[in-house]
DRENPA-3360 file (N, C-alpha, C; in nm, 2 decimals, always signed):
BEGIN
1 = NPDFLRVV = +9.46/+10.01/+7.55/+9.42/+9.99/+7.41/+9.27/+9.99/+7.40 ~ +9.21/+9.98/+7.29/+9.06/+9.98/+7.28/+9.00/+9.87/+7.35 ~ +9.06/+9.76/+7.36/+9.00/+9.64/+7.43/+8.98/+9.67/+7.58 ~ +9.08/+9.74/+7.63/+9.07/+9.78/+7.78/+8.94/+9.86/+7.79 ~ +8.92/+9.96/+7.70/+8.80/+10.04/+7.71/+8.67/+9.96/+7.69 ~ +8.68/+9.86/+7.61/+8.56/+9.77/+7.59/+8.53/+9.69/+7.71 ~ +8.63/+9.64/+7.78/+8.61/+9.56/+7.89/+8.56/+9.64/+8.01 ~ +8.61/+9.76/+8.04/+8.56/+9.84/+8.15/+8.42/+9.90/+8.12;
9 = GKDGNGTL = +8.40/+9.92/+7.99/+8.26/+9.97/+7.95/+8.23/+10.10/+8.02 ~ +8.10/+10.12/+8.05/+8.05/+10.24/+8.11/+8.10/+10.25/+8.25 ~ +8.14/+10.14/+8.32/+8.19/+10.15/+8.46/+8.32/+10.22/+8.46 ~ +8.39/+10.24/+8.35/+8.52/+10.31/+8.34/+8.50/+10.46/+8.33 ~ +8.38/+10.51/+8.30/+8.36/+10.65/+8.28/+8.41/+10.73/+8.40 ~ +8.48/+10.83/+8.38/+8.53/+10.92/+8.48/+8.66/+10.87/+8.55 ~ +8.71/+10.76/+8.51/+8.84/+10.71/+8.57/+8.96/+10.79/+8.51 ~ +9.04/+10.83/+8.60/+9.16/+10.91/+8.56/+9.28/+10.81/+8.57;
17 = LPIGPMLV = +9.37/+10.81/+8.47/+9.49/+10.73/+8.48/+9.60/+10.78/+8.39 ~ +9.72/+10.75/+8.42/+9.83/+10.79/+8.33/+9.85/+10.68/+8.22 ~ +9.88/+10.73/+8.10/+9.91/+10.64/+7.99/+10.02/+10.70/+7.91 ~ +10.07/+10.62/+7.82/+10.17/+10.67/+7.72/+10.11/+10.77/+7.62 ~ +10.18/+10.87/+7.58/+10.12/+10.97/+7.49/+10.08/+10.92/+7.36 ~ +10.14/+10.81/+7.31/+10.10/+10.77/+7.17/+9.95/+10.73/+7.16 ~ +9.89/+10.68/+7.27/+9.75/+10.64/+7.27/+9.66/+10.76/+7.24 ~ +9.70/+10.88/+7.27/+9.62/+11.00/+7.25/+9.69/+11.10/+7.17;
25 = YEQLPDAN = +9.78/+11.06/+7.07/+9.87/+11.15/+7.00/+9.78/+11.26/+6.93 ~ +9.66/+11.22/+6.89/+9.58/+11.32/+6.81/+9.54/+11.44/+6.90 ~ +9.54/+11.42/+7.03/+9.50/+11.52/+7.13/+9.62/+11.60/+7.18 ~ +9.74/+11.56/+7.15/+9.86/+11.63/+7.20/+9.87/+11.76/+7.13 ~ +9.93/+11.86/+7.19/+9.95/+11.99/+7.12/+10.05/+11.97/+7.01 ~ +10.03/+12.05/+6.90/+10.12/+12.03/+6.78/+10.27/+12.05/+6.82 ~ +10.30/+12.13/+6.92/+10.44/+12.16/+6.96/+10.50/+12.04/+7.03 ~ +10.42/+11.94/+7.07/+10.48/+11.82/+7.14/+10.56/+11.74/+7.04;
33 = PIKKVAAD = +10.69/+11.72/+7.07/+10.77/+11.65/+6.97/+10.73/+11.50/+6.95 ~ +10.66/+11.44/+7.04/+10.61/+11.31/+7.03/+10.50/+11.29/+6.93 ~ +10.42/+11.39/+6.91/+10.30/+11.38/+6.83/+10.33/+11.34/+6.68 ~ +10.43/+11.40/+6.62/+10.46/+11.36/+6.48/+10.51/+11.22/+6.47 ~ +10.60/+11.18/+6.56/+10.65/+11.04/+6.56/+10.54/+10.94/+6.58 ~ +10.46/+10.96/+6.68/+10.35/+10.87/+6.71/+10.25/+10.86/+6.60 ~ +10.22/+10.98/+6.53/+10.13/+10.98/+6.42/+10.19/+10.89/+6.31 ~ +10.32/+10.90/+6.28/+10.38/+10.83/+6.17/+10.37/+10.68/+6.21;
41 = YITKYEAK = +10.41/+10.64/+6.33/+10.40/+10.50/+6.37/+10.26/+10.44/+6.36 ~ +10.16/+10.52/+6.42/+10.02/+10.46/+6.43/+9.96/+10.46/+6.29 ~ +9.99/+10.56/+6.20/+9.94/+10.55/+6.07/+9.98/+10.42/+5.99 ~ +10.11/+10.39/+6.01/+10.16/+10.27/+5.94/+10.10/+10.14/+6.01 ~ +10.10/+10.15/+6.14/+10.05/+10.03/+6.21/+9.90/+10.00/+6.18 ~ +9.82/+10.11/+6.19/+9.68/+10.09/+6.16/+9.65/+10.06/+6.01 ~ +9.73/+10.10/+5.93/+9.71/+10.07/+5.78/+9.73/+9.92/+5.76 ~ +9.81/+9.85/+5.85/+9.83/+9.71/+5.83/+9.74/+9.63/+5.92;
49 = YGKDSRTT = +9.71/+9.68/+6.04/+9.63/+9.60/+6.13/+9.49/+9.64/+6.16 ~ +9.45/+9.76/+6.10/+9.31/+9.81/+6.11/+9.30/+9.93/+6.21 ~ +9.20/+10.00/+6.18/+9.17/+10.12/+6.26/+9.15/+10.08/+6.41 ~ +9.20/+10.17/+6.49/+9.20/+10.15/+6.64/+9.26/+10.03/+6.69 ~ +9.36/+9.97/+6.62/+9.43/+9.86/+6.66/+9.56/+9.89/+6.74 ~ +9.59/+10.02/+6.76/+9.71/+10.06/+6.83/+9.72/+10.00/+6.97 ~ +9.84/+9.96/+7.01/+9.86/+9.92/+7.15/+10.00/+9.99/+7.19 ~ +10.01/+9.99/+7.32/+10.14/+10.05/+7.37/+10.26/+9.95/+7.34;
57 = FGGHAWDS = +10.23/+9.82/+7.33/+10.33/+9.72/+7.32/+10.41/+9.74/+7.18 ~ +10.33/+9.76/+7.08/+10.39/+9.78/+6.95/+10.48/+9.91/+6.95 ~ +10.42/+10.01/+7.02/+10.50/+10.14/+7.03/+10.63/+10.12/+7.10 ~ +10.64/+10.03/+7.20/+10.77/+10.01/+7.27/+10.86/+9.94/+7.17 ~ +10.82/+9.85/+7.10/+10.90/+9.78/+7.00/+10.95/+9.88/+6.90 ~ +10.87/+9.97/+6.85/+10.91/+10.07/+6.75/+11.01/+10.16/+6.81 ~ +10.99/+10.20/+6.93/+11.09/+10.29/+7.00/+11.22/+10.22/+7.01 ~ +11.22/+10.09/+7.04/+11.35/+10.02/+7.05/+11.42/+10.02/+6.92;
65 = YMLLAKAI = +11.35/+10.00/+6.81/+11.40/+10.01/+6.68/+11.46/+10.15/+6.65 ~ +11.39/+10.25/+6.69/+11.44/+10.39/+6.67/+11.57/+10.41/+6.74 ~ +11.58/+10.36/+6.86/+11.70/+10.38/+6.95/+11.82/+10.31/+6.88 ~ +11.79/+10.19/+6.83/+11.90/+10.11/+6.77/+11.94/+10.17/+6.63 ~ +11.84/+10.22/+6.56/+11.87/+10.28/+6.43/+11.96/+10.40/+6.44 ~ +11.96/+10.47/+6.56/+12.04/+10.58/+6.58/+12.18/+10.53/+6.63 ~ +12.17/+10.44/+6.72/+12.30/+10.40/+6.79/+12.39/+10.31/+6.71 ~ +12.33/+10.22/+6.63/+12.42/+10.12/+6.55/+12.51/+10.19/+6.46;
73 = PEALKKAK = +12.47/+10.29/+6.38/+12.56/+10.36/+6.29/+12.68/+10.42/+6.36 ~ +12.65/+10.48/+6.48/+12.75/+10.54/+6.56/+12.85/+10.43/+6.61 ~ +12.80/+10.32/+6.65/+12.89/+10.21/+6.70/+12.97/+10.16/+6.59 ~ +12.91/+10.15/+6.47/+12.99/+10.09/+6.35/+13.11/+10.18/+6.31 ~ +13.10/+10.31/+6.35/+13.22/+10.40/+6.32/+13.33/+10.36/+6.41 ~ +13.31/+10.29/+6.52/+13.42/+10.27/+6.62/+13.46/+10.13/+6.63 ~ +13.38/+10.04/+6.59/+13.42/+9.90/+6.61/+13.34/+9.80/+6.51 ~ +13.39/+9.68/+6.51/+13.33/+9.58/+6.43/+13.23/+9.50/+6.51;
81 = PGTKEFRA = +13.11/+9.47/+6.45/+13.00/+9.39/+6.52/+13.06/+9.26/+6.57 ~ +13.01/+9.22/+6.68/+13.05/+9.09/+6.74/+13.17/+9.10/+6.83 ~ +13.22/+9.22/+6.84/+13.34/+9.24/+6.93/+13.30/+9.31/+7.06 ~ +13.39/+9.29/+7.16/+13.37/+9.36/+7.29/+13.36/+9.51/+7.27 ~ +13.45/+9.56/+7.18/+13.46/+9.70/+7.15/+13.32/+9.76/+7.09 ~ +13.27/+9.67/+7.00/+13.14/+9.71/+6.94/+13.03/+9.72/+7.04 ~ +13.02/+9.63/+7.13/+12.92/+9.63/+7.24/+12.94/+9.75/+7.32 ~ +13.07/+9.79/+7.36/+13.09/+9.91/+7.44/+13.05/+10.03/+7.36;
89 = ALRDALES = +13.08/+10.03/+7.23/+13.05/+10.15/+7.14/+12.90/+10.16/+7.13 ~ +12.83/+10.05/+7.12/+12.68/+10.05/+7.11/+12.62/+10.11/+7.25 ~ +12.68/+10.06/+7.36/+12.63/+10.11/+7.49/+12.66/+10.26/+7.50 ~ +12.77/+10.30/+7.46/+12.81/+10.45/+7.46/+12.71/+10.53/+7.38 ~ +12.68/+10.48/+7.26/+12.59/+10.55/+7.17/+12.45/+10.56/+7.23 ~ +12.40/+10.45/+7.29/+12.27/+10.45/+7.35/+12.27/+10.54/+7.47 ~ +12.38/+10.55/+7.55/+12.39/+10.63/+7.67/+12.41/+10.78/+7.64 ~ +12.42/+10.81/+7.51/+12.43/+10.95/+7.47/+12.31/+10.98/+7.37;
97 = SNVVATHG = +12.21/+10.90/+7.38/+12.10/+10.91/+7.28/+12.01/+11.03/+7.32 ~ +11.95/+11.08/+7.22/+11.84/+11.18/+7.23/+11.75/+11.15/+7.12 ~ +11.65/+11.07/+7.14/+11.57/+11.01/+7.04/+11.42/+11.04/+7.07 ~ +11.35/+11.11/+6.98/+11.21/+11.14/+7.00/+11.14/+11.01/+6.94 ~ +11.05/+10.95/+7.02/+10.99/+10.83/+6.98/+10.84/+10.83/+7.02 ~ +10.77/+10.72/+7.01/+10.62/+10.72/+7.03/+10.59/+10.73/+7.18 ~ +10.68/+10.69/+7.27/+10.64/+10.70/+7.41/+10.71/+10.81/+7.49 ~ +10.80/+10.88/+7.42/+10.86/+10.99/+7.48/+10.99/+11.03/+7.42;
105 = VYVMSPND = +11.07/+11.11/+7.48/+11.20/+11.15/+7.43/+11.30/+11.08/+7.52 ~ +11.38/+10.99/+7.45/+11.47/+10.91/+7.53/+11.61/+10.99/+7.53 ~ +11.65/+11.02/+7.65/+11.78/+11.09/+7.68/+11.85/+11.00/+7.78 ~ +11.92/+10.90/+7.73/+11.98/+10.81/+7.83/+12.12/+10.86/+7.87 ~ +12.17/+10.80/+7.97/+12.30/+10.84/+8.03/+12.36/+10.71/+8.09 ~ +12.49/+10.71/+8.13/+12.54/+10.60/+8.21/+12.46/+10.56/+8.33 ~ +12.40/+10.66/+8.39/+12.32/+10.64/+8.51/+12.17/+10.63/+8.49 ~ +12.13/+10.65/+8.37/+11.98/+10.64/+8.34/+11.96/+10.56/+8.22;
113 = HNGLDNRA = +11.93/+10.43/+8.23/+11.91/+10.35/+8.11/+11.76/+10.35/+8.06 ~ +11.67/+10.41/+8.14/+11.53/+10.43/+8.09/+11.53/+10.55/+8.00 ~ +11.58/+10.66/+8.04/+11.59/+10.78/+7.96/+11.47/+10.86/+7.94 ~ +11.36/+10.82/+8.00/+11.23/+10.90/+7.98/+11.21/+10.99/+8.09 ~ +11.15/+11.11/+8.05/+11.12/+11.21/+8.16/+10.96/+11.22/+8.16 ~ +10.91/+11.32/+8.22/+10.77/+11.34/+8.24/+10.69/+11.34/+8.11 ~ +10.75/+11.37/+7.99/+10.68/+11.36/+7.87/+10.64/+11.23/+7.83 ~ +10.68/+11.12/+7.90/+10.65/+10.98/+7.86/+10.52/+10.94/+7.92;
121 = RVMVKIDN = +10.45/+11.03/+7.98/+10.31/+10.99/+8.04/+10.22/+11.11/+8.03 ~ +10.10/+11.09/+8.01/+9.99/+11.19/+8.02/+9.88/+11.14/+8.10 ~ +9.81/+11.23/+8.15/+9.68/+11.19/+8.23/+9.56/+11.20/+8.14 ~ +9.48/+11.09/+8.14/+9.36/+11.08/+8.07/+9.24/+11.05/+8.16 ~ +9.13/+11.08/+8.11/+9.00/+11.04/+8.17/+8.93/+10.96/+8.07 ~ +8.87/+10.85/+8.12/+8.78/+10.77/+8.03/+8.64/+10.84/+8.02 ~ +8.60/+10.87/+7.90/+8.47/+10.93/+7.88/+8.40/+10.86/+7.76 ~ +8.30/+10.79/+7.79/+8.22/+10.71/+7.69/+8.30/+10.63/+7.60;
129 = GKWVLQK = +8.39/+10.55/+7.66/+8.47/+10.46/+7.58/+8.59/+10.52/+7.50 ~ +8.63/+10.64/+7.54/+8.74/+10.71/+7.47/+8.84/+10.76/+7.58 ~ +8.96/+10.77/+7.54/+9.06/+10.84/+7.62/+9.05/+10.98/+7.60 ~ +9.04/+11.06/+7.70/+9.04/+11.21/+7.69/+9.16/+11.27/+7.76 ~ +9.24/+11.33/+7.69/+9.36/+11.39/+7.75/+9.32/+11.50/+7.84 ~ +9.38/+11.50/+7.96/+9.36/+11.60/+8.07/+9.47/+11.70/+8.06 ~ +9.44/+11.83/+8.05/+9.54/+11.93/+8.04/+9.56/+12.01/+8.17;
% end
C-alpha cells in the first residue's frame, strides 16, 4: 500500500517484488479480467476512504464477499441455512466457483481451496514511490 512506499522511501527504488494485481490495476492490460473488477472495487473504496487509500486487505475481504455472493444462492437452491446439507451445498458451490475478483480469478475445486493461479500476482518495481508493473 502507499504507506509501504512511504516507509521505504528512495531506498526502495529499483526493488522488484510480487504483489496482487489490484494495487496496479490501472497498469494491467484492458484484456485482463481482473482489471474491471479491481477498478470497480477501488473506485468505491477510495470514494469512501480517500485517494490512494487502497490496501490488499480490503481487496481480500471484497473477494470473499464476491465468492459468497455467488455460492450462497446456489446453496439455497439445495438446502436450508443452518443445516448440515446447506453447509455441504455451500462447500460444493465454492468448490465449483469461477469468480473474477480483485486479486485474481478464483477457480476452486475439492483439492484446491485457494483457487488462484498465476494471474493472482504480478511483478512490480518500485520507482520514485510508485509501483511500476513489469511486463
